[in-house]
N, C-alpha and C positions, 0 to 999 in steps of 0.2 A: 203187165207186171208178172214177174216170176213168182211161182208158188211152191211151197213145200209143206210137209206135215211133220210135226214134232213126234219123235218116237222115244226121246230120252231127255230129261232136264234135271240139272243139279245146280242149285244156286243160280248164279248169273250165266251159266253155260248150258246151252242146249244143243242137241243133235237132231237133225231133221232129214227126212227123205225128200229129195228135190223132185218136183214134177216138171220143172223147167230148168233153164240154165241160170246159174248164179256166178258171181265173181268175188274174189277176195276184197274186203273192205267195202262191200256193197251195204248200203243202209237198208234196214229191215223194219217192218211193222209186225209185231208178234202178238198173237192171241186175240181174243175178243176186245181187249182194251187198246189194241194198237200200240203196245209198248215199243219203245225205240231199241233197236239192236243193230249189230254189225257182223257180217260174215268174217270169220278169222281163219277158216280152213275149208277147202273144197276137195272132196274125193269123188270117185265115180258115181257112187250111190248114196252119198251122204254129204251134208254140209254141217259145219260146226260154227256156232255163232255165240257172241256174248251179248247179254241184254243189259241195257243201261238203266233199267227201272226195276221196281219190285216185281219178282216173278211169282209171288204167292198166288196160287189158284191156277197157274198154267199146268197143262197135263198132256200126255200123249194124244195125238189126234188133232190138237189145236193147229190152226193154220198160220203159216209164216209167209209174208209177202215181201218181195224185194222191190225197191224203188227204181232200180237200174242205175242209180247214181251213188257215188261214194258218200260216206258219212260227212256231212257238211254243216256249217253254222252260218247264220245270216250276219253280214257285215254292212254297217251303214250308220245313219244318225241314231241317236238315242242310246248309244252304248255307254258313253261317259256319264257318270253320276248314278249308274244303276248297279244292281247286285244280281248276279246270275248263278245258276247251278252249273255243273260241269258240262252241260250241253247247251249253254246260252239260253236257258229259260229263266225269265225274271223271277226273283224270289221276293222282291220288295212289293208284294201285292197284299191287299187287305183280305186275305183268305183266312177263314177261321181254322182251317186245317193246318197241321204242323208241317206236312210234307207235300210235295207235288204228287198229284194222283197219277198213276201209270196211264200214259196215253191221254191224259186229260188236259194237256197244255194247249191253250189257244193264244197265240201272240196277239196282244192288243194293238190294233191298228192306230197309228199316229199320223198326223199331218204336219208338214214343215214348209216354210217359205222357200221356193226354189227360184234361182236366177241362172238362166243359161249363159254360157260363154262361147258357144259355137252356134253356127247357123246352117241352114239347109244348103247342101252343096260342098261343105267343108270336108276335107279329108282328115280323118282322125285315126290315131293308132292306139294300141293297147297301153293302158295306164294313163292316157291323157285325161285332163280335167275337162269335163263337158258342162259343168255347172257347179254352183255353190248352194249349200243348204244352210239356212240360218237356224241355229239352235239358240237356247236361252242366253248363253254367255260366250258363244264362239261360232265361227263359220267352219263348215266342213265341206271338203271338196268331194264331188261325185266323179268317179273315175270310170273310164272305159275298161271293162273287165279284161284281164290278161287273155291273149290269144285272139282278140277281135280287133281288126283294122279294116277300114273301108270308108265309104262316103255317107254322110249324114243325109237321110231322106226325109226325116221328120224330127222336130224338136219342140218341146212344149214351151209356151211363152212364160214369162215371169208370173208367178202366182203361188198359191198354196195347194199342195198336192199330198195325197196319201203316200206313205212310204212304200206301198206295194204297187203303186201305179207305174205304168211304163211312161217314161219321159222322153226317150230318144229312140229312134230307129236307125239302124246302120246297115247298109248294103255291103256285105263282106267282099273283100277282094278275092279270096281264094275260091269261092263258089257262087258269088253273086246272090247268096241267100240273104234275106232281110231279117234281122233279129232286133228285138226290142227289149229294153231293160230300163230300170229306174234307179232310185237311191240305194236300194238294197241289192247286194250281190252275195251269192252263196259260194263258199269256198271249202274244199275238202280239208279237214283239220290235220290230216297226216301228210299233207303235201305243202312244202314251203312255197310261198309266193315268189314269182320270178322277179329279178331285178336287172337293170342294165349293166351295172358294174359294182363290184365290191371294192371299197376304198380301204387304204391303210388306216390303222387305228392311231389317231393322233391326239385330238383334244381330250382332256380327262372328263369324266363324269364327276363334277364337284359334288361331294356328299355333304359338306359342311362339318364333317367329323375329322378332326386333325389327325388322329392315328391312322385313318384310312387315306386321306388326301396327301399326307406328308410321307408316310412310310409304305403304304400298300395301296397305291392308287389303281383305279380301273379306268380304262379308256371308254369313251362313248362307243358302243357297239362291242364292248368286251364281254367276257364271261368270267363270273366269279362264283365261288361257293362259300357258304357260311356255315361251317359245322360247329356243333356245340351240344353238350348234354342238357338235360332238363335244368332250368333255373340259371342258365348262363346269359340270358338276355337276348335271345334271337329275335323274339317278337318285338320287343321294345326297339331294338336296333333297326328292324325292318320298317317299323312305323316312322322312326326318325328319318330313315332314308327316303321313304315315300313323301314325307313332308318337305324335306329340305334339299334333296338332290336336284341337280340342274337338268331334270328331265321335263319335257313338255307334257307327257302323259305317263301315268302310273297304272300298270295292270297288276293287281294282287291276286294270286291264285292260292286259296287256302285248300290244300289238297290232303284230305284225310286227317286233318287236325280235330281235336275234341270239339264237340258242339258248343260247350260253354265258352271255350277259348275263342272260337270263331265269332260267337255272339258278342263277346267283349270287343273284338277287333272291329266288327261292324258298327258297334255303338261309338267307339272311339274315333274311327275314321269319319263317321257322320258329324261328329262334334268338332273336328279339327279345322282350323282356319288356314287357308293357303297364304303363306307369308308373301307371295308374289303379288297377289291380286286383292287380298283381303276377303275373298269369297270363301265359301265352303270348299275344303280340299277335295270333296267328292266330285266337284265340277270338272276336274281333270283326272279322275280316277275311275276305274272299273274294277269291281270285285267279283271274282269267280269263286264261289264257296261250295266246297264239296266235303262235308264233314265225314267223320269216320263211321257214322251210323247210316249214311246214305249208301246206295248200291255200290259195291266195290268196283264194278266195271266202269261206272261213270267216273270214279276217282282216277282210273287209268287214263280216261279220255280227257279229263279236265286240264292236264298239263298241255296237251296239244291244242285244246280250245284256247287257252290263254295265249300261247305263242302265236296262234293264227290271228287273234284279235290284235296283238301287238304288232305283227307284220302289216296289218291293214293300216294302222296309224303311222307306222314307219313309212309306208308308201305315200302318205300324204305330206311327206317332208318334215316329219316331227321326230324329236328325240324321245324314245320310249324306254322306260325301265320296267322290266318284268320281275316281280318278286314271286318266286315259287316256294311255297311253304307247305309241305316240305317234300323233297324228292325221295326221302326215305319212305314216307307213307305211300307215295306213288309206286315205288318199287315193291312194297308189300302187297299192293293190289295186283301187280304183275305176278308176284309169287303165288298168290291165292288162285288166280285164274289159271296159271300154269299147272298148279297141282291138280285142279279139277280136269284139266285136259290130259293128265297122265304123262306129262313131259318129264324127262329125266332132269332132276334138280342139279344145279351147279353149286358154287361156293355159297355158303350160308342159306341154302335152300332156294336161292333165287334162280330163275331160268338162265340157261346158258347164254341167251342173247341179251342179258341185262346191260352189258357194256355197250353194245351197238345201239340199244335204245337210248341210253344216256347220251351217246355221241350224236344221234339224230336230233335230240332236243337242243343240246348246247350249240351245235353247229348252225342253228337258225338265227343265232345272234350275229351282229355285224353292223358296220357302217357302210352304207350303200348309196349309189345313185339309182334312184327308182326309175321305172319305165317312163315317167313323165319329166325326167331330168332333175327332180328335186333331190336334195341330199337329206337322208334320214338315217337314224340309227336305232338299233334294238340292243339294249344291254340286259343280259340275263343274270340275275342274282338268285342262285338256288341254295336254299338252306338244307342242311342234312342233320338228322337227329340220331347220331350213332348211339347204340345201346351202351350205357355206362360210360359215355364219352370216349369210346374206343375208336380212334381214328384209323385203325388198321382194318376195320370191318369193310365188307365188299363195296357198299355204295360210296363211302368216302374215298376209298382207294381207287375205284374206277373213275369217279368224277374228277379226281385230280389230274387224270390224263387229258381231260378235255377243257379245263378252265385255265385261265391265265393269271387269275388272282385267287389267293387262298386266305380267307380271314378266319383263322382258328380262334374260337372262343374258349377261354380257360376258366375252369371251375374255381380254381384257387383265387384268381383275380376277382371273379364275380362274388365269391364269398367275402372277400375283403372290401366289397362295395366299390370296386374300381370299374368305372364305366367309361367307354365301352371296354368290355373284358377281352379285348383282342390280345392274344399271346404274340409278342413280337419275335419270339424265337421260332415258332412253328409257322407263322404266316409268311407269305411272300407275294411278290407282284412281278410278273413278266412284262407288264405294260409300262413300268417305270421308265426305262430308257427312251421309249417313244414319247412319253409325256414331258420329259425334261425340257424339251425345246419350248413347249407351251409355257412352262413356268419361267423360263428365261426371258421370253419375249412379252407374253401377255400377263403372266402372273407376277411380274416385277421382282423375280428372285433369281438372279443370274447364278448363284451358288447353290441352288436347290438340290441338285444331284449330289454334289460333294457333301453338303451338310447332311442330307439323308443318309448317305453311306456312313458318315462318321457317327450319327446317332445309332444306327443299327449295330455298328462295331462296339460302341460303348455299352449298349444294352446286352449284347452277347458277352462282353467281358464282365459285366456286373453279375450275370448268372454264375460264371465260373468263380469269381472272387467271393461271392456270398457263400458258396459251399466251403471255401477255405476259411472264411471268417467264422463259420459255425464251429470250427475245430480250434483255431488259435485265438479267436477273439478279434474284433474289429480294430482295437487299438494296437494290436501287435502287427498289423499289416504295414508294409512299406507305404511311404507317403503317396506315391503314385497310385497305388491301389486304393487307398482311402479316398483320393480325389475322384477316381472312377466311380466309386459308390456314391459320392456326393453329386457328381454330374448326372448319374442315372436317376437319382432321387428328384433332381430338378426337372429332368426331362419327363419323368413319369407324372409328377404332381403338377408341374407348371404347364406342360405342353400336351401330354397325351390324355390325361384325365379330363373328362368333359361330361357334365351332367345333362341328361335329356330333359329334365324338368326345370332347369335353371332359365330364367327369363333372359339372363345376360349371355350365357354360354351354351345354350342348346344348339346354336348354329354359329359357325365361324367362317367368314368369307375368306377368299384367297388373300386379300389385302391384310386382314388381321392375322391370318396364319403366317404370312411372310414376316410381319413385325415380330410376332412371338418367336418364330423360329430363329430369326437373326439375333434377337435379344439373348436367347439361351446360348447360341453359338458364340456370341460376343463375350458373354460371361465366362464360358469355358476357355476361350482364347486368352483372356486376361488372367484367369486363374492359373493356367499352364505357365504363363509368363511369370506370375508372382511366385509360383513354386520354384522355378529355376533361379529366381533372385533371392531365395532364402525364406520366403514366407511359409508358415506351417499350415497343414490342412485345417487345424482348428481355427487359426486366424481367418482363413478364407471362409470357412463355414459360418463364422459369426458375423460376417458382413451383413448389414441390414437388407441389402438388395437381394440376398438369397431368399429371404422370406417373401420379398416383394415379387420375385419371379415366380414363386410357387403359388402366389395368390392372384397373379395378373389376369388369369382367365376369367375370374369372377369380378375383378375390380374394374376392368376396362372393356366396355362393350363395343358394338359396331360403330356407335356415334362418338367414341372417345379415342380415335386412332392417334390423335396428337399426343395423348398421354403416354404412348409408347416411346415417343421421342424424348419426353421428359424423363422416363425411366431409364432410357439409354444413357442420358447425361448423368443420372444419379449413379448408375453402375460405374461410369468413368471416374466420378468423384470419389466413390468408395475405394476403388483400387488406387487412386492417386494418393489417398491417405496412408496407404501401406507401401507407397513408393513405386507403383506401377502406372505408367502413363499410356493412354490409348493413342494410336497413330491413325486410326481409320474409322473412328466412330461417326464422322460427319456423313459419310455416304452409306452407312449401314442401314439407315431408316428410309432412304429415299425410294428404294425399289418398291416398297410396299404400297406406295400411293397409286401404282398402276395396276394393282391386282384386284380392284374392287369388282 
């Protein structure tokens, strides 16, 4: 092991005189308590390191030891259903103390049933499955670590083994060295796991939230950011996405949030039921919690820990969604450490390399073919907490360069109790054109792309006309502009508003979204026709089906899809009474049956 002696320490940053060789990103054990650290700078006669635990009591002269390996985390069974700190140390223990003791962590050894799928003499390659591990509610594949290929010279029989036991021995092709490993593999957190191929972003990540799935969708393997000031509903929306999105695994990283808020999230996640299986939602969730009162350097590492864990499950052929809450607090940790290093500050006091660090994080998302041929995806949803809701601040503006979907939360909508408080004028999605084909074929909505564009145009026009209406009054507007305000009201109230606590409307399937979207667009089509034939905006606004459309999200649940067909016929009947006949209502509701 390499050794050094501390000659200066300030907060999480130390400077030490090396007695042996060190390398950047090398994992360290610091002081008498063996606190965890990492080398971040190497000079001829000095190393600079950051410590991921409490540095109270450390002093010049204390010894630093290098492990010779980069900062890594253990990957294997037992991750899902657990809560960890920023360096993958379990927090769901029955310890009377409030915090993890520096260097005092000892991983609890667990055993799992193992079934081999290869035999002695088989040729194996990196990423290949060599066995399966039975956990309480799922099977997990054990993989050959990246970079290892060769012949199996030993493999354990079916049975129960400890997670740290060697289960397979492989004679490597490159140097004929025999290496052994088991269920657990360690991987450097700052290094992305290799893949065989990166695939185009095609299928959407269905969130169950209409404003996102219809207007601002994100593809599986996509990158999105969720900026919003205090009280705009970021945490509630993330919990909703964790519960209802079409991801097999959820990784939630609470990075630098307030301790009481994280405690609430931990309690709520533990009490949530997975709508897919009826089991506890934690069975497919891992939480990495690093609150604002934990060591600041560990906060900086927690984002990389989360994305490394997510890549591990992606390589198992699963669709993973990573919720990073929040990248603002992570950037603040970078700023604090950078200040202690004496680096020249950039915009907003952040280090000059903040943009490249954000790029490194978001670029680890993607839809891929893994080394074992399985298709998996990693979707990253990063929240941003801009001061005073200012979207021009550095973290928001830099993040926008690397994401494909932007879900802007609006304080005005949130204060009006409009949920989700997504601002349709500031938000956007670059994934929408790629996702349109899925909606046409599998989502059962051939006109999804055209209808989406029309809705966005109407909402944009509404904002412009409302400013004019405040000056001249709504009744003084031309009939066409009055109708645009009516259409926008129906779209907002009937289609986009969705309560997270409603038993009926907290989730909306693609089939139900298709029915609702086609109903709203059918009403708009008939209303336009009625206006051309002489009907007044007041007459159209007083039709009973207008109120029915605004209430349909709460009236008709997932088990009442046929009721949308009845409402479609009622819309036709109402317009027929004012002399407008529908010519295509028969096929308007058929597409939704395929979107379940």
